[in-house]
C-alpha positions, -999 to 999 in steps of 0.1 A, spaced: 815 57 217 787 45 194 755 40 212 735 8 207 710 16 180 683 -3 200 685 23 228 662 52 222 665 69 256 689 68 285 680 79 321 712 92 337 711 84 374 736 101 396 723 83 427 746 99 452 734 134 445 701 126 463 720 121 496 731 157 499 713 184 518 719 221 510 704 232 543 676 218 564 652 245 554 665 251 519 639 250 491 661 228 468 658 192 477 682 168 460 661 138 471 640 146 440 665 126 420 659 93 438 622 100 441 616 105 403 638 74 396 616 54 421 584 65 405 596 58 370 606 23 381 573 18 399 555 28 367 575 3 346 592 30 326 626 14 327 615 -21 316 612 -15 279 642 -28 258 645 6 240 655 24 272 681 19 299 693 35 331 729 45 333 742 51 368 767 79 372 788 69 402 822 87 398 830 122 388 851 129 358 884 147 363 885 182 348 848 185 340 843 218 358 873 233 341 854 231 309 835 263 319 845 275 354 875 295 364 904 279 384 899 303 412 862 295 415 868 257 414 893 261 441 867 279 463 843 249 458 871 225 468 879 245 499 842 246 509 838 208 505 842 201 542 811 221 549 824 242 577 849 267 564 834 299 551 854 330 544 850 364 526 867 351 494 840 324 491 812 349 497 826 371 469 820 341 446 785 336 458 793 307 480 779 308 516 748 329 510 713 319 520 706 308 484 739 290 480 750 278 514 781 259 522 773 223 528 793 191 533 802 177 499 795 209 479 823 202 455 815 165 452 779 173 445 789 199 418 813 178 399 791 147 399 761 167 385 783 182 358 797 147 350 762 133 344 752 161 320 785 158 302 779 120 298 744 128 285 758 151 259 783 124 248 754 99 244 735 123 221 767 130 202 771 92 198 737 85 184 713 82 214 680 99 206 672 112 241 689 114 275 676 127 308 697 139 337 673 149 366 704 159 386 713 187 362 699 220 348 718 245 370 713 274 346 721 303 369 757 296 378 783 319 362 819 310 353 832 324 386 801 327 408 773 306 423 738 320 420 702 309 425 708 275 440 733 267 413 770 262 421 781 250 386 766 254 351 763 218 338 741 232 310 769 252 294 792 223 298 768 200 279 761 225 252 798 231 246 805 194 244 778 190 217 793 220 198 827 204 201 813 171 186 801 190 155 764 191 164 742 221 156 726 228 190 698 248 205 689 254 241 653 256 253 646 266 289 610 264 303 619 269 340 600 297 357 633 314 364 653 329 335 684 310 326 708 339 329 740 320 333 734 302 300 724 334 283 756 351 294 777 322 281 763 323 246 750 359 242 774 367 213 774 332 198 752 327 167 761 289 167 738 283 198 702 294 197 690 300 233 652 303 240 639 309 274 602 311 286 601 322 322 583 344 346 590 381 340 621 395 357 597 423 370 584 398 395 610 370 399 647 362 403 671 368 385 653 400 377 662 399 340 654 379 308 634 407 292 623 405 256 648 432 245 677 409 255 682 395 220 720 388 218 749 410 209 771 414 178 770 383 157 747 367 183 719 392 178 687 373 172 700 341 186 690 348 222 652 348 227 634 356 259 597 352 264 588 367 298 555 354 312 533 376 333 521 364 367 490 341 364 500 329 330 481 296 324 487 266 301 467 282 273 488 314 272 520 295 277 513 271 248 504 299 225 538 316 232 556 282 231 542 274 197 544 308 180 578 318 193 599 289 207 589 262 182 590 286 153 625 298 162 637 263 168 623 252 134 640 280 116 673 273 134 670 236 127 693 221 153 706 185 154 700 184 191 679 204 215 692 207 251 662 214 273 660 227 309 627 214 321 621 228 356 586 224 370 584 256 390 559 271 365 531 251 381 505 269 401 513 252 434 550 261 434 557 281 465 584 304 449 567 315 417 535 333 405 524 314 374 492 294 370 503 265 349 498 228 354 517 198 343 492 194 314 506 225 296 541 215 305 540 180 290 520 191 260 548 216 252 574 188 257 554 165 234 551 192 207 589 197 209 597 160 208 574 155 178 594 180 158 628 174 173 635 137 181 669 143 196 666 159 231 690 162 260 668 168 289 680 183 322 662 189 355 660 224 371 637 243 394 607 230 412 600 235 449 569 215 454 584 180 455 553 162 443 551 185 413 587 177 404 584 140 407 551 137 387 563 162 361 596 145 355 580 111 353 557 124 326 587 139 309 607 107 309 577 87 296 574 112 267 611 111 259 611 73 261 580 70 239 562 49 266 525 49 275 516 54 311 488 33 325 458 54 336 450 49 373 414 45 385 417 72 411 431 97 387 405 89 360 376 93 384 391 126 397 393 138 361 356 130 356 345 145 388 365 177 381 348 181 347 377 169 325 373 133 314 398 138 286 429 137 308 451 108 298 475 92 323 456 112 348 470 96 379 500 118 373 482 148 357 470 179 375 435 193 375 434 219 347 434 255 357 425 286 336 428 323 342 396 340 330 379 373 326 398 406 322 431 392 336 430 365 308 423 391 282 453 412 294 475 381 293 465 373 258 471 409 246 506 409 261 513 375 245 502 387 211 525 417 216 554 395 223 547 374 193 544 404 171 577 418 184 594 384 177 581 382 142 592 417 134 626 418 150 640 383 155 623 360 129 639 378 100 674 371 114 667 334 119 651 332 84 683 343 66 
């Protein structure tokens, strides 16, 4: 299909995903999808003629088969009723505390993947930006669930863009390393994967170290930037600019697929970083300025308010829309010593790590940059 040239950005809305519950006490809350939609609508971010909402109501037949094994897909189908768990499912990661069996597990999975596949087709057809808040499940493997992820919609979207003839790169700024995506493209020089995440020394999935740079023809096309605990916006943005943006610029993709989880924020209950949504959205804005074609996917984030505010800021940036600054946020910014915060009704108070811990973080960041420039940049510069 050829996308209407007047449409700059499309918000994919798989409404039904928000109705599912992994488990009553599970950290992942699908209601985030409807909540971010509601806040974007409240802020008037769907009313501009250059943007539109596309509801995704029905799953596409065969979407999971694009990446996942028949045996694994059959396990998801069998678990769909929500009450039949067996040893075979457990061997595929289904039925653990992280990835419990719940009613509609297969339906949820296939609709999420359908929305990301549709987003990829929109980008292939001419749309500049698309956002699926119901995607970004970057931990799932071809035959195994992992880390709250039952399917890997990210790989499915990347493969669709490759199939359409686009040169594609993947950027992941979720606090957790995107190991499932890395595994899928580890030997593939046609897809550049860049992940900035909390170090595997302190956070699941316990990998994503700087030395994991790809294999064979894919060496140099897999870049990991592990962040130390207490990394703040300043350290993150330094690494983002000097490594991620530099690598993407050298690779020069037609489309950047981004996983934009919000669990890097200081108030996230599962991670150990000290970022705010200021550094997050400044990184996205810098990316968007250089690469106008972005397929954005959701991801992690276990403080629901963080997720909703962060993704509303993300959608406004992708859509090129200005948010109105609220009185309360503006006053809060002044009282907290930072009157420069724009759109501050959605922005966090800025936080900074200081003293010897900050000096250590900066030293480690410079070491990562030096290592990248010595070992990886020459490969990308060829």
